[in-house]
C-alpha positions in Angstrom: 124.0 -23.3 -20.2 122.5 -26.2 -22.2 125.1 -25.9 -24.9 128.0 -25.9 -22.3 126.5 -28.9 -20.6 126.0 -30.7 -23.8 129.9 -30.2 -24.4 130.7 -32.4 -21.6 129.0 -35.4 -23.2 131.3 -35.1 -26.1 133.2 -38.5 -26.3 136.5 -36.4 -26.8 135.9 -35.0 -23.3 136.0 -38.6 -21.9 139.5 -39.1 -23.2 140.7 -35.7 -22.2 139.6 -36.7 -18.8 141.4 -39.9 -18.8 144.5 -38.4 -20.1 144.2 -36.0 -17.2 144.3 -38.9 -14.7 147.5 -40.2 -16.4 149.0 -36.8 -15.9 148.2 -36.4 -12.2 149.2 -40.0 -11.2 153.2 -39.4 -11.5 152.7 -36.5 -8.9 151.8 -39.3 -6.4 154.9 -41.2 -7.2 157.3 -38.3 -6.7 154.9 -35.8 -4.7 152.6 -37.0 -1.9 153.6 -40.6 -1.5 157.3 -39.7 -1.8 157.0 -37.0 0.8 155.4 -39.3 3.3 158.0 -42.1 2.6 160.9 -39.6 3.1 159.3 -38.2 6.4 158.9 -41.9 7.6 162.5 -42.4 6.7 163.7 -39.5 9.1 164.4 -36.7 6.7 164.0 -33.1 7.9 161.3 -30.6 6.6 164.0 -28.6 4.7 165.4 -31.8 3.0 161.8 -32.9 2.0 161.2 -29.4 0.7 164.5 -29.5 -1.5 163.7 -33.0 -2.6 160.7 -31.6 -4.3 162.9 -29.7 -6.6 162.8 -32.7 -8.9 159.5 -31.1 -10.1 161.8 -28.3 -11.6 162.0 -30.6 -14.6 158.6 -29.7 -15.4 159.8 -26.2 -15.8 162.3 -26.9 -18.5 160.2 -29.4 -20.6 159.6 -26.7 -23.2 163.3 -27.2 -24.2 162.5 -30.5 -25.7 158.9 -30.0 -26.5 159.6 -29.0 -30.2 160.7 -32.6 -30.7 157.4 -33.9 -29.9 155.7 -31.6 -32.4 158.2 -32.9 -35.1 159.8 -36.2 -34.5 158.1 -39.4 -35.4 158.9 -42.7 -33.8 159.7 -45.4 -36.1 157.0 -48.0 -36.7 154.7 -46.6 -33.8 154.0 -43.3 -35.5 152.7 -45.1 -38.7 150.4 -47.3 -36.6 149.3 -45.0 -33.9 149.9 -41.4 -35.0 152.4 -39.0 -33.8 150.6 -37.9 -30.5 149.5 -41.5 -29.4 152.9 -43.1 -30.4 154.8 -40.7 -28.1 152.2 -41.3 -25.4 152.5 -45.1 -25.4 156.3 -45.1 -25.3 156.4 -42.7 -22.4 153.9 -44.6 -20.4 155.9 -47.7 -21.0 159.0 -46.1 -19.5 157.0 -44.6 -16.5 156.0 -48.1 -15.7 159.6 -49.5 -15.7 160.7 -46.5 -13.4 157.9 -46.9 -10.9 158.7 -50.7 -10.6 162.4 -49.6 -10.1 161.5 -47.3 -7.3 159.7 -50.2 -5.5 163.1 -51.8 -5.2 164.9 -49.0 -3.4 165.0 -47.8 0.2 165.7 -43.9 0.9 167.3 -44.8 4.3 169.9 -46.8 2.3 170.1 -45.4 -1.1 168.7 -41.8 -1.2 170.9 -41.2 -4.3 169.1 -43.8 -6.4 165.7 -42.8 -5.0 166.5 -39.2 -6.2 167.9 -40.3 -9.6 164.8 -42.4 -10.2 162.5 -39.7 -8.9 164.3 -37.2 -11.5 163.6 -39.8 -14.3 160.0 -40.0 -13.4 159.9 -36.2 -13.5 161.5 -36.2 -17.0 159.3 -38.9 -18.5 156.1 -37.5 -16.7 156.8 -33.9 -17.8 157.3 -35.1 -21.4 154.0 -37.0 -21.2 152.3 -33.9 -20.2 153.6 -32.1 -23.3 151.8 -34.7 -25.3 148.6 -34.7 -23.4 148.3 -30.9 -23.4 149.0 -30.9 -27.0 146.3 -33.6 -27.8 143.7 -31.8 -25.6 144.1 -28.8 -27.7 144.5 -30.5 -31.0 141.5 -32.7 -30.7 139.3 -29.6 -30.6 138.6 -27.8 -34.1 139.6 -24.3 -34.5 136.2 -23.0 -34.3 135.5 -24.7 -31.0 137.7 -22.3 -29.0 134.6 -21.6 -26.7 135.0 -25.3 -25.4 138.5 -24.6 -24.1 137.2 -24.0 -20.6 135.4 -27.3 -20.6 138.4 -29.2 -21.9 140.4 -27.4 -19.0 137.9 -28.5 -16.6 137.9 -32.3 -17.7 141.7 -32.2 -17.7 141.8 -30.6 -14.2 139.2 -33.2 -13.1 141.1 -36.0 -14.4 144.3 -34.8 -12.9 142.7 -34.4 -9.4 141.5 -38.1 -9.9 145.0 -39.2 -10.8 146.7 -37.2 -8.0 144.0 -37.4 -5.3 142.1 -40.6 -5.7 145.0 -42.6 -6.7 147.1 -40.9 -4.3 144.6 -41.9 -1.7 144.9 -45.7 -2.7 148.7 -45.1 -2.1 148.1 -43.6 1.4 145.6 -46.1 2.5 147.8 -49.1 1.3 150.6 -47.5 3.7 148.3 -47.0 6.5 147.2 -50.7 6.2 150.6 -52.0 6.9 152.2 -52.1 3.7 155.8 -51.1 3.3 156.3 -48.0 0.9 158.2 -50.2 -1.4 155.3 -52.6 -1.7 153.0 -49.7 -2.3 154.8 -48.5 -5.2 154.9 -51.8 -6.8 151.2 -52.3 -6.3 150.1 -48.8 -7.7 152.3 -49.4 -10.9 149.5 -51.3 -12.2 147.6 -48.0 -12.9 150.1 -47.2 -15.8 148.9 -50.4 -17.6 145.5 -48.8 -17.5 146.7 -45.6 -18.9 148.4 -47.5 -21.8 145.2 -49.1 -22.6 143.4 -45.8 -22.8 146.3 -44.5 -25.3 145.5 -47.4 -27.6 141.8 -46.5 -27.7 142.4 -42.7 -28.4 141.7 -41.4 -31.9 144.5 -39.5 -33.3 143.6 -35.8 -33.9 143.6 -34.3 -37.4 146.3 -31.5 -37.8 147.7 -29.1 -40.4 150.8 -29.1 -38.3 152.9 -31.0 -40.9 151.9 -28.7 -43.8 153.0 -25.6 -41.8 156.1 -27.2 -40.9 157.0 -28.3 -44.4 156.3 -24.8 -45.6 158.6 -23.2 -42.9 161.2 -25.8 -43.8 161.4 -24.8 -47.5 161.5 -21.1 -46.3 164.5 -21.7 -44.3 166.2 -23.8 -46.8 165.6 -20.9 -49.4 167.0 -18.5 -47.0 170.2 -20.5 -46.4 170.7 -20.5 -50.0 171.2 -24.3 -50.8 170.0 -27.7 -50.4 173.0 -29.8 -49.1 172.6 -32.0 -46.1 173.9 -29.4 -43.5 171.7 -26.6 -44.9 168.6 -29.1 -44.9 169.6 -30.0 -41.2 170.1 -26.3 -40.2 166.6 -25.5 -41.7 165.1 -28.5 -39.9 166.6 -27.2 -36.5 165.2 -23.7 -37.2 161.8 -25.0 -38.3 161.4 -27.4 -35.2 162.9 -25.2 -32.4 163.2 -21.6 -33.5 159.9 -21.1 -35.5 157.6 -22.1 -32.8 159.2 -19.6 -30.1 159.7 -16.8 -32.8 156.0 -17.1 -33.7 155.0 -16.6 -30.0 157.2 -13.7 -29.3 156.3 -11.9 -32.6 152.5 -12.3 -31.9 152.7 -10.9 -28.4 155.8 -8.7 -28.7 157.3 -7.3 -25.4 154.1 -8.4 -23.6 155.2 -12.0 -24.1 157.7 -11.6 -21.3 154.8 -10.3 -18.9 152.8 -13.1 -19.8 155.3 -15.6 -18.9 156.0 -13.7 -15.6 152.4 -13.9 -14.8 152.1 -17.4 -15.5 155.2 -18.1 -13.3 153.9 -16.2 -10.3 150.2 -16.8 -10.5 150.1 -20.1 -8.4 153.2 -19.7 -6.4 151.4 -19.1 -3.1 149.3 -22.3 -3.7 152.6 -24.2 -4.6 154.1 -23.1 -1.2 151.1 -24.3 0.7 150.8 -27.4 -1.2 154.4 -28.4 -0.8 154.2 -28.4 2.9 150.6 -29.3 3.5 151.1 -33.0 4.3 153.9 -32.2 6.7 151.6 -29.5 8.1 148.8 -32.0 8.5 151.1 -34.6 10.3 152.6 -32.0 12.6 149.4 -30.7 14.0 148.1 -34.3 14.8 146.3 -35.8 11.8 146.8 -39.5 11.1 147.7 -40.6 7.6 144.3 -42.1 7.1 142.6 -38.8 7.9 145.0 -37.1 5.4 144.0 -39.6 2.7 140.3 -39.1 3.6 139.9 -35.2 3.6 143.0 -34.2 1.6 142.9 -36.9 -1.1 139.4 -38.4 -1.4 137.1 -35.4 -0.1 139.4 -32.9 -1.7 139.7 -34.6 -5.1 135.8 -35.3 -5.3 135.3 -31.6 -4.5 137.8 -30.5 -7.2 136.2 -32.7 -10.0 132.6 -31.1 -9.1 133.9 -27.6 -8.8 136.1 -27.8 -12.0 132.7 -28.2 -13.9 131.3 -25.2 -12.0 134.5 -23.2 -12.7 134.2 -23.6 -16.4 130.7 -22.1 -16.4 132.1 -19.3 -14.3 134.9 -18.7 -16.8 132.8 -18.8 -19.8 130.5 -16.2 -18.0 133.1 -13.8 -16.9 135.7 -14.4 -19.6 139.1 -15.6 -19.1 140.9 -12.5 -17.6 138.1 -11.5 -15.2 137.7 -15.2 -14.4 141.5 -15.4 -13.5 141.5 -12.1 -11.5 138.4 -13.4 -9.5 139.9 -16.9 -8.9 143.3 -15.4 -8.0 141.9 -13.3 -5.2 139.8 -16.3 -4.0 142.7 -18.7 -4.1 144.9 -16.4 -1.9 142.2 -15.7 0.6 141.5 -19.4 1.3 145.2 -19.8 2.3 144.2 -17.8 5.5 141.9 -20.7 6.4 145.0 -22.8 6.8 146.5 -20.2 9.2 143.4 -20.5 11.4 143.7 -24.4 11.2 147.3 -23.9 12.6 145.9 -21.8 15.3 143.1 -24.3 16.4 145.1 -27.7 15.8 143.8 -31.0 14.5 140.1 -30.0 14.2 138.4 -32.2 11.5 135.6 -29.7 11.1 138.0 -26.9 10.2 140.1 -29.3 8.3 137.0 -30.2 6.1 136.0 -26.5 5.7 139.5 -25.7 4.5 139.6 -28.6 2.1 136.1 -27.4 0.7 137.2 -23.8 0.0 140.8 -24.5 -1.1 139.7 -27.1 -3.6 136.9 -24.8 -5.0 139.4 -22.1 -5.5 142.2 -24.3 -6.8 139.8 -25.7 -9.4 138.5 -22.4 -10.4 142.1 -20.9 -10.8 143.4 -23.8 -12.5 140.4 -24.2 -15.0 140.9 -20.5 -15.9 144.5 -20.7 -16.1 144.7 -23.7 -18.3 142.1 -22.4 -20.8 143.9 -19.0 -20.7 147.3 -20.4 -21.9 145.6 -22.9 -24.3 143.8 -19.8 -25.9 147.3 -18.3 -26.5 148.7 -21.2 -28.4 149.2 -21.4 -32.3 147.8 -24.8 -33.5 150.8 -25.2 -35.8 153.1 -25.4 -32.8 150.8 -26.6 -29.9 153.2 -28.7 -28.0 155.9 -26.3 -28.0 154.0 -23.1 -27.2 151.6 -24.7 -24.5 154.8 -26.4 -22.9 156.7 -22.9 -23.0 153.9 -21.4 -21.0 153.1 -24.4 -18.8 156.9 -24.6 -18.1 156.8 -21.0 -16.7 154.1 -21.9 -14.5 155.8 -25.1 -13.2 158.9 -23.1 -12.7 157.3 -20.9 -10.0 155.5 -23.7 -8.5 158.6 -26.0 -8.2 161.8 -24.0 -8.0 160.6 -21.2 -5.9 158.4 -23.6 -3.8 161.3 -25.9 -3.1 162.2 -23.4 -0.4 158.9 -23.9 1.4 160.4 -26.2 3.9 163.2 -23.6 4.5 160.8 -20.9 5.0 158.8 -23.0 7.7 162.1 -23.8 9.4 163.3 -19.9 9.3 159.9 -19.1 10.9 160.6 -21.8 13.7 157.6 -23.7 12.7 155.3 -20.8 12.7 152.7 -22.1 10.4 150.4 -19.2 11.0 152.7 -16.7 9.6 153.8 -19.1 6.7 150.3 -19.3 5.3 149.8 -15.5 5.4 152.9 -15.0 3.5 151.6 -17.5 0.9 148.3 -15.5 0.7 150.2 -12.4 -0.2 152.3 -14.0 -3.0 149.5 -13.6 -5.6 149.5 -9.8 -5.7 152.2 -9.1 -8.3 150.8 -11.6 -10.8 147.4 -10.1 -10.6 148.7 -6.6 -11.3 150.4 -8.2 -14.4 147.1 -9.9 -15.4 145.5 -6.5 -15.3 148.1 -5.1 -17.8 147.8 -8.1 -20.1 143.9 -7.8 -20.2 144.4 -4.2 -21.1 146.9 -4.7 -23.8 145.2 -7.6 -25.6 141.5 -7.0 -24.8 140.3 -8.0 -28.1 141.9 -11.4 -28.0 140.0 -12.4 -24.9 136.6 -11.0 -25.8 
């Protein structure tokens, strides 16, 4: 226990936490704040649900993740290193996009709002690739036992970015600011993220040596060294080799791993996508939503994430995931009860307490699980591949959450019961994975 607690005082953990904030903040921009802005603009629940499909970008960012493992940005990489240079560039783009959104109005230019939201999703999902790779790379190979702690710090930071900074956005709106003004004000947070990036230490890595060896092997395989053969070898090394390594290491079980990752948190995603609409419809004010859902919820998640890392280390990754998955699904039933009793702040507080504990538990175990499966030579690519599978389930499938509620004629009780049952297929897959690769997780 003392060893685990000492881990959290490692300076690297602070930067992982701060990067987590930077990762969670864009979800305010195109998530909670945008949802309420669109609702105030008069869009239907179905339209709001489908607007959330912009998050589908997070499910395909593995397609360009290999470039972040391989491509160096001129001048910046030499000054800052490969991870930090990409991070600084992406955050500068994010700042420009958020300011641009503040000059739009969804009642008059929904197309431009959608286009900018998609652009934010592209930049943010690319930023996540770098942040996740940095979190894994900054820890030494013999520190794999610290992965749950890094996952806890990343999760805590994400919820500060999404929850606390999201609460700021909601409070600014509740105090009479227009949504375009809110967006302009909160864009200043990105400047703080850029300052953190400049303060980071670039992690040491053997990635380049491994890539050079693979490049030479492919050049020899292609039988020559002219421009096109070198270019083909570069493409194979950059794009094919990381994916090949993943599927060779896990064989056919790789597909089951990706399916598990895709489905594990889908019920939570369905609930999360419609939660703000649900709170509004049963009678809570925007201020109450900000207090309970954002401030209280995020504070609890930060605390519970640390607790979750201790539990995960004790029970192991697979058993920790199994327990957290069952608990996560069970808490969805609390929301069904809240739909029955209405806008009761006591029930709301209890639901937030339980939901944030199970969400933190499942997320920490989940992040540590997929971090453990990566090859350090291809960190960005392989983590992005697995994280993208998870994001696919949470974004593409959950984009129909509003349609499901409308199809149930606003029957929130049945909706939440259905979301609780969604975890069952993934838990069966997890049981199989644990049996197939028992030694890997011991």
